[in-house]
Each structure stands twice: as structure tokens, then as C-alpha cells.
N, C-alpha and C positions, 0 to 999 in steps of 0.2 A: 689689603688694609691701607689706610693712609699713613704716610711717613712724612710729617711736615718738617721742613727745615726753614726756620725764620731767620733772615738776615736783616737786622735793623740798625738804624743809626740813631741812637738815643731815643727810641720811641717807646720801648717797653721799659718802664722804670721800676726798680725795686728800691724804694726809699726806706731806710731803717726807721722804725718807730722807736724801738729800743732793742739793743742787742740782747739776744740773737734773733729777735722777731723782725719781720719785714712786712711792709704794706705793698701788695702787688697791684699796680695800676697801669693802665695804658694811657700814657701822657705824651702825645706827639707834639713837637714844636714846629713852627714855621721853618721850612727849608729842609726838614728831615726827609729821608728816603727809607722806605720799607720794602724789602724784596721777599716775596713768599714763593717757595717752591713746594709743590705737592706732587706726590707720586701715588698712584692707586693701582693695586693689582687685585682683580676680582675673578673668581672662578665659581662655577656652579655646574651641577649635573642633575638630571631627573632620575629619581629612584623608583617612581611609580607614576601612573597616569590616572587622572580623574577628570570628570567634566561636570559642570554645574550650569543649568539653564538660567538665563536671566530674561525676564519679560517685563517690559515697562519699568525697569529699575528694581524689580523684586527678584531676589535670588531664590531659586528652588533648592532642592536637596542635591548634594553632591553624590555622584555615583562613580564607582571605580571603573577605570578603563580596561581595555583588553591587554594593553602593552605593559611592559615593566620598565619603562624609561628608555635609556639608551642614548639620550642626547646630553651633550656637554658643551660648555662655552666658557670663554675667558676673555678678559681684555686688560690691557695695560695702558694707563694714562699718565701724562706728566704735563704740568704747566707751571710757568713762572710769571708772576705778576710783579710789577715794579710800581710802587705808589710814591708819588712826590706830593708832599704836603705843602701846597703853595700858599695857603692862607689859613691861619688858626687864630681864633679870638676867644678869650675866656674859656679855653679848654675845648671849644667846639671847632671841628674842622670846617672851614668855610669854603675851601676850594681844594680839590684833590685831582691829580692826573694819574690815571692807571694805564700802564702799557702792558699788553699781553705779549711778552717777549718770546714765549714758547708755549704752545698748546697743541696737543695732538696725542696720538698713540696708535695701538694696533689691537686687533681682535682676531679670535679664532673660534671655530665651532665645529662640532662633529655630530653626525646624525646616523642612527642605525637604519638602514634601508634593506629591502629584499635583496639588493645586489651586494650588500656589505656596508662598510662604514664610509660615509661621505664626509670629507673635510673641507672647510672653507676658511680662508684667511683674508684679511683685509686691513687697510689703513684707516685710521680715524683722524679727522681734521675738524677745524672750527673756522667759521668766517671771521672770528675775532682775532685770529693769529696775526700779530704784527701791528694791530691797531691800538689806538689810545682813546680811552673814555675819560671825559672830564665831568666831575661831580661838583655842582655848585649848590650851596645851601640857600633855600628860599625861606626867608623868615616868615612871610605871610602864610605859606602852605605848610610850614614846618616839616619840610622834606627836601631831599636832594633832587635837583634836575640833572639828568644825565644826557650828555651830547658827545658826539665824536669830534675829535679835533680836526678831522678832515672828512668831507662827505664821501660816502661809498658809491658804488656803481648803481645800487638799487635803494631808493629812499624807503620803500615799503619794508624791505628786509632790515634796513637799519632801524626802523621804528620798532620792529619786533625784537631785535637784539637789545635795544636800549630799554624796552619795556621790562625785560627780564633782569636788568642789572641791579645790583645792590652794592652799596659802599662797604658793607660789613664783610671784611676779609682780614680782620686783625686778630682773630682768635681770642678776643678779650672776654668772650662768653664763658671761657674756661676759668677765669679768675674768680677768687672769692667774692661773694656779694658784699656790697657796702664797704669795701676796702678793709675787711677784717684782717688784722695782723696774723701772720702765720710764722711758724718756725720750720727749719729744715726737717723733713720727714712728716710734716703734717699732711693730712688728707682731708678733702672736702668733696661734696657731690653737687655739681651745678645743675643736675637734673637731666633727664633724657633729651630734652629739647636742644641742649648744647651739642649733642652728637649730630642731630639732624641739621642744626645750623652750620656745623662744621662740614657735613657732606654737601651742603648747599652754599658753600663759601663763595661769596661774590655774586651769587645769582646763577642764572642759566647761561652756560657757555656753549651750548649747541655742539658738543664734541660727538660727531657721528661719522658713519662710514661715508666715503666720498660719493657713493651712489644715492645717498638719501635725498629726499625732497628738500627744497630750500625752506628755511624757517618761515613760519606763517602763524597768524593769530590762532587758527584752529589747532595746529600742533602744539602751540604754547599752552592752550587751555587743556589739551590732553595730558601734557607733561605735568602741569600743575595739579590736575586731578589725581594723577598717579602718585605724585609726591605726597599729597595730602592723605591718600589712603595708606601709604607706607607709614607716615607718622601716626595716624590714628590706630593702626593695627599692630604697632610694635610695642614692646615692653622691655624693661631693663633699666639700668642706671649707669651713670658715668662717675668714675672716681678719679680725682686729680691729686697728684702728690707734688709738694714743693721739694724737689730733689736736691737743688744746690743753688747758690747765689754766686754769680761771677761779677767781679768788679773790673770795668775796663780801665 
């Protein structure tokens, strides 16, 4: 699961509306720095096997397989983003620099074969490691343009990486809607999309094993299609709790 630790410099503001209530808002100021560290530990195993034919996009009926599972895998990820709010006007971030100070992890898998259990271990890395992305607000297009502060070795790969970038990495989707005041202990539900926004924080980081193919438009479309299916076929809700207020 994710265990976020947000280190901010006067970016997340809890401004009292009336004691003991507080209005939770994300209000960055020009010159602020926000550091986000996320760690993810995921594991899974197969408990049964089934197969489903798909022909021209149409799914057939699923049928049970002959095996009983026997495969397991896990991966550990960690990344640190450091955002510098270089320009803010009327509450909107006009220019932000994001540096990927740390990004990578490890993976392991085991498979049951006729010869016994086969185990595989590997490292995970990202072509974004150590690089800085600059987001500039475009008033005409009403969106952010993303560029690297320095050109990479392959302009085609850079274009794919930038196409998957999102400035949204502030976790403000978990805050109460419309700035509704809350008290310590209050709970609210931002909706299931908040969870998927969280798992997709900052966009596509391309954290893969070191033998994986380079980022490409084709792979980006496949990843986007997979993520859309996960959103559409998931259920549940998210509950947030205002645990405490700290005054610096």
C-alpha cells in the first residue's frame, strides 16, 4: 500500500474558520517548495487459473484452467518528487519545476514449474530519475505545457515521457469539496476516483525492470488502456479523517 509522507513549506494551509473548525485548502505561494515521498509495496499470487477468449474485442465465456495457480510476485517502489513553485498568480500555479530526486525499486516473482519453483528477482528503474520537468501554464489552451529543463539523449523518448506527465501531485483531491469547514475527527468521502488519482500521482513514471523496452507511444496507449479498465472495473469508496492540526 502507499504510505505518503508530505514535506511542505507553507503549501498545505489549514486556516481556521472558527475554533475548533478548520478550512482545509491547498494554497501554494510563489517560492514554496513541496517534497513528496511515496513508497509502494505490492504483492499478489494466483489461486486458480482461467482463460477467456477475445475475438475482435468481444469477450467469450471464461473457462477454468487445469492448474491451481502457483505463481506469486511482488514489487517495492519508492520515489521522491521535489516541486518548486516558481510563479503563482491569483491562486493558480503559473510555473512549477519538478525534480525526480529518487525513483526506482525492486521486484521478485516465483513460478511453479515441472522442475520445481523458479524464482526471479530484478531491479526497477525509470528514465525520469534525476531529471527535472518544468510545467508552464498556457492561458490560451488552459493547460500546462511540460518540458525538460535539459534535453535528453533521445527526443522521441522525451516526447513520450512528457506526454504522460501531470502536474497533479499535491494530494489535494483528498480534501473536502468546496472548502467545507471540518473539525478534528470529522470524516468525508471524496469518491473512488480520488484513490485512482492518488495511484496515478504525477502521471506515468515508467518504473520498469531494466530489461524492458524503451518508452514508446504504443506502450503508452497500452498502459493507458489498462489503467482505464482498472478504474472502470473497480468498486469501493475512500474515507478521509481530519486527524489533527499542527501549527508551525
